[in-house]
C-alpha positions in Angstrom: -14.5 -71.9 6.8 -11.7 -74.6 8.0 -8.8 -73.0 10.2 -5.3 -75.1 10.3 -2.7 -72.3 9.4 -2.8 -68.8 7.6 -0.5 -69.1 5.7 0.3 -71.3 2.5 1.6 -74.9 2.9 3.9 -75.2 5.7 7.7 -75.0 4.8 10.5 -74.8 6.0 11.8 -71.8 3.7 8.1 -70.1 4.5 8.6 -70.3 8.1 11.1 -68.5 7.4 10.0 -65.7 5.6 7.3 -65.2 8.2 8.2 -61.5 9.6 7.3 -58.1 8.4 9.5 -55.7 6.2 10.3 -51.5 7.3 11.7 -50.7 4.2 14.7 -52.3 3.1 15.0 -54.6 6.3 13.5 -57.6 7.1 12.2 -58.3 10.7 12.3 -62.3 11.3 8.6 -62.7 13.6 8.7 -63.8 17.1 6.2 -66.3 18.9 3.4 -64.9 19.9 1.5 -66.5 22.9 -1.8 -68.3 22.5 -4.9 -65.5 23.2 -7.0 -63.5 20.9 -5.4 -60.1 19.6 -7.1 -57.0 18.8 -4.9 -55.2 16.6 -5.5 -51.4 15.8 -4.9 -50.3 11.9 -4.2 -47.6 10.1 -7.6 -45.8 9.9 -5.9 -43.9 6.0 -2.6 -43.3 6.2 -0.6 -46.7 6.3 2.5 -45.6 7.8 0.3 -45.4 10.8 0.9 -48.9 11.7 3.0 -49.5 15.1 5.8 -51.8 15.0 4.1 -53.7 17.9 0.5 -54.8 15.7 3.3 -55.5 12.9 4.9 -58.0 15.4 1.5 -59.3 15.9 0.0 -59.9 12.4 3.3 -61.5 11.4 3.5 -63.5 14.5 0.3 -64.5 15.1 -1.4 -68.3 14.1 -4.8 -67.2 13.2 -5.2 -63.9 11.0 -9.4 -62.8 10.5 -10.4 -59.5 9.2 -13.6 -57.7 8.1 -12.3 -57.9 4.9 -9.7 -59.8 3.4 -8.9 -57.9 -0.1 -8.7 -54.6 2.3 -6.2 -56.1 4.8 -4.1 -57.9 2.3 -3.4 -53.9 0.9 -1.7 -53.8 4.3 0.0 -57.4 5.0 1.7 -56.1 1.4 3.0 -53.1 2.4 4.9 -54.6 5.1 5.5 -58.0 4.0 4.0 -60.2 6.1 2.8 -63.7 4.9 -0.7 -64.4 6.2 -3.8 -65.9 4.6 -6.3 -63.3 6.7 -9.5 -65.2 7.3 -13.2 -63.2 6.9 -15.4 -62.5 10.2 -17.6 -59.7 9.8 -21.3 -59.3 10.2 -22.4 -61.4 7.8 -20.7 -65.1 9.0 -20.0 -63.9 12.7 -22.8 -66.9 13.5 -20.2 -69.3 11.3 -16.7 -67.9 11.8 -16.6 -67.2 15.5 -17.4 -70.4 16.3 -14.5 -71.8 14.3 -12.0 -69.1 15.7 -12.8 -70.1 19.2 -11.7 -73.3 18.5 -8.8 -72.2 17.5 -8.6 -70.8 20.7 -9.4 -73.7 22.5 -6.3 -75.2 20.4 -3.8 -73.3 22.1 -3.4 -70.9 18.8 -2.4 -67.5 18.7 -5.5 -65.7 16.8 -5.5 -61.5 15.7 -8.5 -60.0 14.9 -8.5 -56.7 12.9 -11.2 -54.1 11.4 -10.7 -52.7 8.0 -9.6 -49.7 9.8 -9.1 -48.2 13.4 -9.6 -50.1 16.4 -11.1 -53.3 16.6 -14.5 -53.8 18.5 -15.5 -50.3 18.0 -18.8 -50.3 15.9 -17.9 -53.7 14.6 -18.7 -56.7 15.2 -15.6 -57.6 16.7 -17.2 -56.9 19.8 -19.2 -60.1 19.9 -16.2 -62.2 19.3 -14.3 -60.3 22.2 -17.1 -60.9 24.5 -17.4 -65.0 23.9 -13.7 -65.0 24.3 -13.7 -63.3 27.6 -17.0 -65.9 28.5 -14.7 -68.8 27.7 -11.9 -67.6 30.0 -9.4 -67.2 27.0 -7.0 -64.0 27.2 -8.1 -61.2 25.1 -4.7 -58.4 24.5 -5.6 -55.1 23.0 -3.2 -54.2 20.3 -3.7 -50.2 20.5 -2.8 -48.0 17.8 -5.0 -45.9 15.9 -8.8 -44.7 16.3 -10.9 -42.3 14.0 -13.2 -41.1 16.8 -9.6 -39.7 19.5 -8.1 -38.6 15.7 -11.0 -36.7 15.2 -11.6 -35.1 19.0 -7.7 -33.4 18.8 -7.7 -32.5 15.6 -11.6 -30.4 15.8 -10.9 -28.5 18.7 -13.9 -29.1 20.7 -13.7 -30.0 24.4 -11.8 -33.3 25.1 -11.8 -33.1 28.9 -15.2 -35.7 28.6 -16.5 -37.0 25.7 -18.9 -39.9 24.2 -18.7 -41.4 21.4 -22.1 -42.4 19.7 -21.4 -44.5 17.0 -23.9 -44.1 14.3 -26.6 -42.6 14.7 -29.9 -44.2 12.6 -30.9 -44.1 9.0 -34.4 -42.6 9.6 -35.0 -39.1 10.2 -37.7 -39.6 13.5 -35.4 -41.9 15.0 -32.1 -39.8 14.1 -33.9 -36.9 16.0 -34.8 -38.8 18.8 -31.6 -40.0 19.7 -30.3 -36.7 19.4 -33.2 -35.6 22.1 -31.8 -38.2 24.6 -27.9 -37.0 23.7 -28.9 -33.4 24.0 -28.3 -32.7 27.6 -25.1 -34.6 27.6 -22.5 -32.4 29.2 -20.1 -34.0 26.6 -18.5 -33.6 23.1 -20.7 -35.7 21.5 -18.6 -38.2 18.7 -20.9 -39.7 16.1 -19.4 -41.4 12.7 -21.4 -40.6 9.9 -22.0 -42.0 5.9 -21.5 -38.6 3.6 -24.5 -39.6 1.7 -26.5 -38.5 5.5 -24.5 -35.6 7.1 -26.5 -33.0 5.7 -29.4 -34.4 7.0 -27.5 -35.6 10.5 -26.5 -31.7 10.8 -29.7 -30.1 9.7 -32.0 -32.6 12.5 -29.2 -31.4 14.8 -29.8 -27.5 14.0 -33.6 -28.5 15.1 -32.9 -30.7 18.1 -30.1 -29.1 19.8 -29.8 -25.2 18.2 -27.9 -24.1 15.7 -25.7 -22.0 17.6 -24.2 -25.4 19.1 -20.4 -25.4 17.6 -19.4 -29.1 15.6 -16.7 -30.5 12.9 -17.4 -32.8 10.3 -13.7 -34.2 9.8 -13.3 -36.2 6.4 -10.8 -38.4 4.6 -8.6 -38.6 8.4 -4.9 -39.4 7.6 -5.7 -39.4 4.1 -4.7 -36.9 1.2 -7.4 -35.2 1.1 -8.3 -34.5 5.0 -10.8 -31.9 5.6 -11.7 -30.2 9.3 -14.8 -27.8 8.4 -15.7 -26.2 11.9 -18.3 -23.9 12.4 -22.2 -24.0 14.2 -24.6 -26.2 13.2 -26.2 -23.8 11.0 -23.3 -22.9 9.0 -22.7 -26.6 8.3 -26.0 -27.3 7.6 -26.2 -24.2 4.7 -22.7 -25.8 3.7 -24.1 -29.3 3.4 -27.4 -28.4 1.5 -28.6 -31.1 -1.2 -26.7 -29.5 -3.7 -23.2 -30.8 -2.1 -21.6 -34.0 -3.0 -20.2 -35.0 -0.3 -17.5 -38.2 -0.6 -15.6 -40.3 2.4 -15.4 -41.3 5.7 -16.8 -38.9 8.2 -17.0 -38.1 12.3 -18.8 -35.0 12.9 -18.4 -34.1 16.5 -20.9 -31.8 18.4 -19.8 -29.4 21.7 -21.3 -29.7 24.9 -24.8 -27.7 25.8 -24.1 -24.2 27.4 -24.0 -25.1 31.4 -27.4 -24.0 32.7 -27.5 -21.2 35.1 -27.7 -22.2 38.5 -31.2 -22.1 40.4 -32.4 -19.0 42.6 -32.2 -18.8 45.9 -36.3 -19.4 46.7 -35.6 -22.4 43.9 -33.0 -23.8 45.6 -34.9 -23.7 49.2 -37.5 -25.7 47.6 -35.2 -28.4 46.3 -33.7 -28.2 49.9 -37.1 -29.1 51.7 -38.6 -32.1 49.4 -35.2 -33.8 49.8 -34.8 -32.9 53.8 -38.1 -34.7 54.1 -36.9 -37.9 52.7 -33.0 -37.8 53.5 -30.1 -37.3 56.2 -29.1 -33.8 56.3 -25.7 -34.7 54.9 -26.9 -36.8 51.8 -29.5 -34.2 51.3 -26.7 -31.7 50.8 -24.8 -34.3 48.4 -27.7 -34.6 46.3 -28.7 -31.1 46.3 -25.5 -30.0 44.8 -25.7 -32.4 42.0 -29.1 -31.3 41.0 -27.8 -27.6 41.1 -23.8 -27.0 40.4 -23.4 -25.2 43.8 -21.3 -25.7 46.6 -22.1 -28.9 49.1 -20.8 -26.8 51.5 -23.0 -23.9 51.4 -25.7 -26.6 51.0 -25.2 -28.4 54.1 -24.9 -25.2 56.2 -28.4 -23.9 54.6 -29.9 -26.9 55.5 -29.0 -26.7 59.1 -30.5 -23.3 58.7 -33.7 -24.5 57.7 -34.0 -27.6 60.2 -33.4 -24.7 63.2 -36.0 -22.6 61.6 -38.5 -25.5 61.3 -38.3 -26.5 65.0 -40.1 -25.3 67.9 -40.2 -22.3 69.0 -40.3 -21.1 72.8 
């Protein structure tokens, strides 16, 4: 891959055409400062692109993408004259240094994934990391994100969540990973293949318990968008081996039910153990973390226990 200029041979007429089109209105491209721009693109509906993303795609000197055919559809939709270069996991070792070289030359470089936000479960992470280490400016251009779109539409708790990417393909590794995440007190978000969603939900029933609520989000922002909600057991029954599933999927699983607080005698055992190895204030803080009980009450109990253990006259 030789990077010279993203568009076809530079001419004065071609230069005047650089920009983007909204309906019948053409907006000329503005100069873009040298940097690596990480541009979020629609996850389905092409109308979800942001104006800032269009300005960036139209104005940068170099545009890198996962699949030039996919990106070409977006560019053509908005009349953007660019020649995108492929950057993906199979050619990152060769393409990455060339994109860094373009940054060294003071050029503006944009990176897009096939859909959504670059660096989220795609090889763009390596390019972003190398650019930062080399001292180049990295500018995120926010926009569509499949995990967040799924989260707000699924009805799962959103105060704290964990995006865990793709689960392993093999059954044992998948179950091991679910076991690692079983007690995380957050909504779990995964990407999944339509060919594996049945096996994944079945594994989640075995590892996490069938009563936990979940949601399978399919074809987000597209014509056949679907949110299928239910317990893991209900979803496992639905996505059995007989059902054919199509489209891109995000799976969400609710946090585990909070564990019951320890009883008084159990709390005392914890406190006695902690007070042997740390000061009272620190022991109270650690006990609060372990038990979920108020630190103030635990601190007072520690004081009482220390007084009770003292010498008697």
